[in-house]
C-alpha angles and dihedrals in degrees: 000000000000089000094050092051091049091052093049095040114123119254107197096203118130128242089244091057094047112024105030113011089160094068134023094219119086091201093050091050092047093047093049089049092049095050092050094045091050093050095047096042091047092056090046096050093044088060094044097046093043091054092048088051093050094047092064086075098220139094107275117241126220089261091053092049092047091048090048095050091047090049091051091051094045096048089046090053088049092059091043092054091049090053101044093036094060092048094048095043093048090053094041094054091048091053094045097044098032091224144043129240133184094282101042095053092076117329102068096037090051094047093053095044091046091055092056093041097052090053088061091057122084113272091234089061100045095082091049093049091046091054093048097053091040088056094053094041092054090053090047092052090051091050089050091054092047090049090052088047091236091129132019122236111263116222112239091002090144091054093050091048092050096046094050094043094046089050090055092048094048091048089056092043090057091050130087091253106120120211134165091210113140092232088071091056089054092047090049089053094052105039097023132242094272091074090068110099112250095010114163119184118235092235130019115262106245127191116244117234112264115257121238109239122215090247090061094056117100112261116238119227111263124219121235112280118228115246090241091066100042093103092055090046092051091054091049089049091055092049089046092052092052089048091049092050093051090046092051090047094054091041090057091049092051092047091049089048090051089049092053090051092062103044133076095015110167118211092218094057120088098207113109100234140040119309095239090053089048092053097046096040092055095044097046095044096050091041092056092049094049093047091049093048093050092046092050093050093050092046092052092046092050098037095124094047092046090051090056096039113025090185088077089071091058089050090051091053091056100035118119090224088061092054095044097084092045093048091049097049096036093045092048092051093047095047095043094051092042095051092044093053090046092051093047090052091048096046093037091222140067114249136172093237094069089076092071101061092034093053094040093056094040089049091071088074082079086083087078092058107024115184130163090205094058094042094051092042091055089047097050092042091053091050090048093053091044089055090049091050090049092048094050090050090047091241095125126025122255111256110212116229091000092152092053092049094048090048092052093044095049094044090051090052091051095048088048090054092044089056102038106026114010091166088076095051122096106264093228090056091048091053090049091053090045093052095042090052097041091240094309092119088066096040094061111113110247100176090103089058097059090085087080091064097242097114089231098166092048094047096050090052088054091049092048093051091050089049092053092049091051 
C-alpha cells in the first residue's frame, strides 16, 4: 500500500524543468526534437532499405524504387511520430493534471504516442517491430530485476533459452503446419528442406555426368625440342606439373565426394544421397557462409584501420571471433542432421518428434556465439508461432491488435527504463535513442526522479560519460 501511494504521489515539477530544460516553450522543444529525429531516421532508413533492395540480386524496377522510397518516408515518419509524440504527450499530461507521478513521467506518454506512431508504419512491418521491441523489453525487465536483487543471474540462461526455443521451432518446422514466416526460410537454409516431414522435391536430384579432366586425356606424342628452347620448355613443364597436381587434388576430392553420396544411405531418410555426405555437406556449407559473413562485417567495421594497417586483415582471418558464427551455424547444421539420421535409423521411421532431441543437442553449439538478442528473438518467435497455431486450431482466442498492443507496452517499458534507470537498458538501444533525439534524452533533468530511490540523475551522467568515451 505504501509503495502504491509512493508511485501515485504527486511531483509538482513543471514540464520545462523535466522534459525540455533547454527551452521554455513546449512547441519549440517538440519541433526541434521532430526535426532531428526525421533527419537521423531518414539517414538510417535510406541505408536499411537500400541494402534490402541490393540483396534482391536483380536490377530494381520502377515499381521497386517507388516502393522503396515510399517505405523510407513511411518509416521515417514512424520514428518522427514517436519522438514528437512523447514530448507533446508528456507536456500535455502535465498541463492537464497539474503534476507528474511515476507513470506519467514516461510510461503513459510513450504508450499513447506509440499507439499513434505504429499506425503510421506499414501493417506488414508492425509484427516485426513489435517482436523487436518486445525482445529488448524482456531483457530490460530481467536486468531491472537483477539490479534490484530480486533474482540472481542464471549461468548459461541464454543457451538454455535458445536450445528449448529452437527445439520448439524445429518441431513446428517438421510438422504439416504451413507458414510463410521468415524464420522458416532461415531454418530451411540451415538444416535443409529435407528435414521437413513429408518434403518432396519438385524435381528429382540427378547426378551430373563426370567431367573429363585434362589429366585423363591421352597424351599426344611430342616432337623433339631444340636445345635453344629447353629453358622455356622447363618453365612450362614446372607450371604444367603444378597444374596437374592441383587437378589431381580436386579430382580426388570430387571422387571422394561421389563415394560419400553412395554409402550409408538410410531408407527412412528423405535426402537424396548418403547420410555422411548429407551431414558434411550441410555443416561445411553453412560454416563457410557464417565465416564469410562474420569476416565481411568485421572488415567493413574496421575498414579505416585495415587501410592504415593491412596486417589487421590477416589477424581478422585467423581470429576466433571471426570463426565463432561459422562454428555455431555449421556445428548446428551438422549435429542436427547427424542426430536426426541416427534417430530415424534407430526408430526405423521418420517422425516429427525427433526434431526435439536433435535440435536441443545441436542448440548447445550456441555456446560458440552467445547472444541475448538471438536467444530472446528465437524465444519470442516460437511463442508467436505457437499462438498462431493455437489460434488456427481454435485452442486460444484471437486477440485483436495484439502486435500493436505489445509494441506500445514494450516501447513504454523501454522509455521508462531510459528515463529512470538507463543503466539497465541495452547500450545499443540507449545509443539509438541518443542519436534519434540529438542527445536530448540525456539532457532531460532527472533530479526530480531521485525521490524514487533509483539514483536516476547519477546513473544518466554515468551513461553519458560512457557514451562519450565510446
